[in-house]
C-alpha positions in Angstrom: 112.1 102.0 85.2 114.1 105.0 85.9 114.3 105.4 81.9 110.5 105.3 81.8 110.0 107.5 84.6 112.2 110.3 82.6 110.8 109.7 79.3 107.1 110.2 80.8 108.6 112.9 83.3 107.4 111.1 86.3 108.5 110.8 89.8 109.1 107.6 91.6 108.2 106.7 94.8 108.3 104.0 97.4 104.9 103.5 99.2 104.1 101.6 102.2 101.9 101.2 105.5 102.3 100.5 109.1 100.5 100.2 112.1 101.4 101.0 115.7 99.5 99.8 118.3 99.3 100.5 122.4 97.9 97.3 123.8 100.6 95.5 125.2 100.6 93.6 128.2 102.0 95.0 131.6 104.8 93.4 133.5 105.5 89.5 133.9 102.9 87.1 135.1 102.6 83.6 136.7 100.1 81.3 137.6 99.0 78.4 139.3 99.7 75.0 137.5 97.1 74.4 134.9 95.5 77.6 135.0 95.9 80.4 132.9 97.2 83.6 134.3 95.2 87.0 134.3 97.1 89.9 133.6 95.7 93.5 134.1 96.1 96.1 131.1 96.1 99.7 131.7 92.8 100.4 129.6 94.2 103.1 127.7 95.0 101.5 124.5 95.3 103.2 120.9 96.0 102.4 117.4 97.7 104.5 114.7 97.9 103.8 110.8 100.3 105.3 108.6 100.9 105.0 104.7 103.2 106.6 103.2 105.4 106.9 99.7 109.2 108.0 100.1 110.7 109.4 96.7 114.9 108.5 95.6 115.3 112.2 96.6 114.2 111.4 100.5 110.5 113.3 100.1 107.8 112.0 102.6 104.3 112.2 101.7 102.1 110.5 104.5 98.4 109.9 105.8 97.6 108.8 109.7 94.7 107.0 109.7 93.1 104.9 112.8 90.6 102.4 110.5 91.6 99.4 109.1 93.4 99.7 105.9 91.0 99.2 102.7 90.5 100.3 99.3 89.0 103.9 100.1 91.7 104.6 102.3 94.0 103.5 99.3 91.9 105.6 97.2 92.1 109.0 99.4 95.8 108.8 100.0 96.2 108.4 96.1 93.9 111.5 95.1 95.5 113.4 97.7 99.1 112.4 96.2 98.3 113.6 93.0 96.7 116.4 93.9 100.2 117.7 95.7 102.4 116.3 92.8 102.6 118.4 89.6 104.0 114.9 87.7 103.2 112.2 87.2 103.9 109.0 89.4 105.2 105.6 89.9 104.1 104.2 93.0 106.2 101.2 93.6 104.5 99.1 96.2 104.3 95.5 97.8 102.1 92.9 97.2 99.5 94.1 99.5 95.8 92.5 98.4 94.2 96.5 98.5 97.0 97.7 96.1 95.0 94.9 93.2 91.6 95.5 94.7 89.1 95.7 91.6 88.2 99.4 93.0 91.6 100.7 93.0 92.5 99.4 89.7 89.3 101.2 88.1 90.4 104.4 89.7 93.9 103.8 88.4 93.1 103.2 84.8 90.8 106.4 84.7 94.3 108.3 86.0 96.6 106.6 84.2 97.8 110.0 82.6 98.7 111.3 86.2 99.9 107.8 88.2 100.8 104.4 87.5 101.2 102.0 90.2 103.9 98.6 90.1 104.0 96.0 92.3 107.6 95.3 94.1 108.5 91.8 92.9 111.1 91.9 95.9 109.8 88.9 98.5 112.5 89.7 100.9 110.5 91.3 104.0 111.7 95.1 104.9 113.6 95.4 101.8 112.4 98.7 100.1 113.5 102.5 101.5 110.0 102.7 103.0 109.9 99.8 104.8 113.5 100.3 106.2 112.3 103.6 107.2 109.3 102.4 108.5 111.6 100.1 110.8 113.9 102.5 112.0 110.8 104.5 113.3 109.6 101.9 115.4 113.3 101.2 116.7 113.2 105.2 118.1 109.7 104.6 119.1 110.2 101.1 121.5 114.0 100.4 120.7 115.3 97.0 121.8 117.6 94.4 120.0 114.5 92.9 117.5 114.8 95.8 114.6 118.4 96.0 114.5 119.2 92.3 113.6 116.6 92.5 110.7 118.7 95.5 109.5 122.0 94.2 108.5 
């Protein structure tokens, strides 16, 4: 892929998405036997999603959004991406269904001179540079040992 990118004058991008939510249960709970405990919440819930690409040189492009990740969000991000980058883009993504939807594929065919998308064949979770950076950002936000064990 690196040779092909050099031949076509393209820049390689690793793409990924993630979601953050603030709807965690507060505190510990217990209940009477055979009765489900009821937990109070703050009522201040929010969610935010991120789609981003990271180049092999460390350049990051991203978009924050609050709606669900779908073809329209993906296409908006791709339009913005090729508008900001002068050369052709080779985008490596995971196997998310949105990446291979008919709407996205039609758009990619129309813009084949500016962008080409590849599926990362690795099946190991968190194996791309973007996934690792997302994991590290989650660890910085919330801490905990769960994420550390996955980085090894």
